[in-house]
Each structure stands twice: as structure tokens, then as C-alpha cells.
N, C-alpha and C positions, 0 to 999 in steps of 0.2 A: 788765662789759657794754661792748661796743664802741660807740663813737660812730659816727654816720652823717652823710652830707652831705644837703642838701636834694635834690640830684639823685637820690639813692638812692630817694627816695619819690615822685619825679615821676610824675604820672598824667595822661594825656591821654584825654579822651572826646570823640569827634566824632560828631555826629548831625545829622539833618535835621529842621526844624520842620514838623510835619504838621498838617493842618486840625483834627484833634481836640484839638490842644494850643494853639489860639489863641483869643483873645477876639474880640468882635464887630468890632474894628478890624483883625483879621487879624494880630495880633502875639502872640508867645509869652506865655502866662500866666506871671506872676511866680512863682506856686507851682510850676509845672512847671520853671522855671529853678532855683528853690531846691532842688527834688528832685535835679536833675542835679548841682548843685554839691555837695549833701550826699553823693551817691554817689561822686563823684570824690574829695572830701575824705576820705571814710571809707577808700577804697582807699589813698590816700597815707598816712594815719595807720596803717593796718594794715601797709603795707610798711615803715614806719619802725619800728614797735614789734614787729612779728611776733606780735601778740596780737589778741584780739577788741577792737574799739573801739566806743565809744558817743559820740554827739554830746552834748557838755556844754553848748555854747552857740553861738549864732550872734551873733558880736560886732559884725559890720558887714556891711551889704549896700548896694551902690550900683547902682541901675538907671539907668545913664547913657544908654543908647541902646535904642530899641525893637528887637526882633528879629522880623522879618517872616516870614510864612508862606513856606516854601520855602528859608529861609536855612540855610546850613551853619554850625553852631554848634560851637565847640571850647571845652571846659572844661579848663583846666590847673590842677592842684592840686599843692602840695608843702609840706612841713613848713618853717616858718620858725624855730621854736624848740621845744625840749622842756623841760619842767620835771620835777617828780618823777614824776608819773603822767599828766600832761596834755601835749598837743601843740597848738600853734597851727598852723593850716593856712591858707595864702594861696591864694585861688582867683582866677584871671583868666579871663574869658569873652571869646572872640573871635568875630567874625562874618566870613565870607569874602565878598568881593564876587563876585557871580555872573559878571561879565564879565572882570575883571582877575585874579581869584584872590587879590588882596591881602587881608590880614587886618587888621582894626581892632578895638581893644579896645572891647567893648560894656559890660561890667559887671565888678564885682569884689566879693569878699567875704572875710571872715575868720571861720573857724569854730574852735572848740576841741573836741578829742576827748580822751577818757580811755581808757587801756588797762585792760582788766579780765581777770580770770581766768574760769574756767568757772562760778564762783558769782556773778559780777558784782562782785567786789571789785577796787578799783583796784590796779594793779601798776606797778612802776617801768618807765620807758622809757629807751632810749639817749639820750644827749645829741646835739645837732646841732652839726656843724662847718661853718659857712658858708664858701663858697669865693669867689663873685663879690662885687663891690661891692654890688650890689642885695641879695644874700642877707645880707650883713653889715648893711646898713641895716635890713632886715626883722627880722633877729635882734635887733638892739639895740632896735628899736621894740616888739618883742613884750613885752619886760620892762616897758616903760613902760605898755603897754596892760594887762598883767596887774596891775600895781600900781594903776592907775586903777580897774580893775574891783573889786579888793579893797577899796580905799578907799570906793568908792561903795556897796559891799555891806556896809560896816561891819566887814569882817574884817581891816582893816589901818588903823592910825592914820595920818593924813596925814603926820605927822612921820617915820614909818618908810619912807615911799615915796621912797627916796633918788634913784632914777632920775627921778622926776617933779620933785623939788625941784631937781635939777641943770639942768633946762630953764629955770628961772627965776633962777638965780644967775649 
């Protein structure tokens, strides 16, 4: 199975915030943004694995800035690391200034997807070869996040979490 780079999976969704998608303050509902992020992340995971993918977990979401009615929102997703059958997807959300056109990061998230066959059984996925410094940082951090998740779920003993232990030595 050939490995792939994060840029091979890069997915960009751009859309406008409409009145039906906003709360009483005129800002995009958080659930609406989560759905947009899930769609972009699922496309990125599918591009990487070339398989059907399912959302396994939403590991992190940060709603750092409100997104106002009428805003142009861009959701960018790409694979940060692949494991045996799962893939971590990093999602960055940008809003565009109406007057200057400059983009500012509004929110971010990390999702995990699993590739499955037609019967819903997990299948192996290609490995990721990071290229940029940021991709390498995200790749390394993904293993620490996975180990932390396994330790917290009781599926890995803390002593086995070598990447986490390395942070404290």
C-alpha cells in the first residue's frame, strides 16, 4: 500500500453563513459548524484511504471566534497521521473579512475516522508522509494524542505510552 502526503487529502469547503444557520445573536450555530467540519474531514479521510470512512471520534473542538451571519467560511481539512485503520484529521476554520478579503482563523478541530469495507469492518489505510514543518509537528503530536486517548480509555497502560512519557523526561 503506497503512502500519501497530507496535501493528497487536503479538502477545502467554502460557504456563506445564511440566516437559517444562525442563533438569536446572528452567529453560526456550533452544531452547523460541526457538521461542516465533519463533512470536510470525511472527504479528506476518504481521499487518503480511498475507502468508505466513518467518524470514530471528535477529539478536540475549539470555538475561538464567533462567525457572523453573512460571513464567508472556509473549512480546511487534511490527514495528520494514519494508524492501522484510523486516520487523524486536522480541521482549520477560516473567516474572510468582508472588506479586506483577509482570512483569519476562527476555529479548529481534530477528528478521527476509520476506513471500513462494504460490511462496515475496519480495513488498513496508507501511511502518511508529512512534508512541511507544520505537518511534521502535527504528525508527531497525533501519536501522543492517540496514546493519551488509549490511556484514558483504559486500553493502554500509562507505562506503555512511550511518546507521552518522553514529554516528561
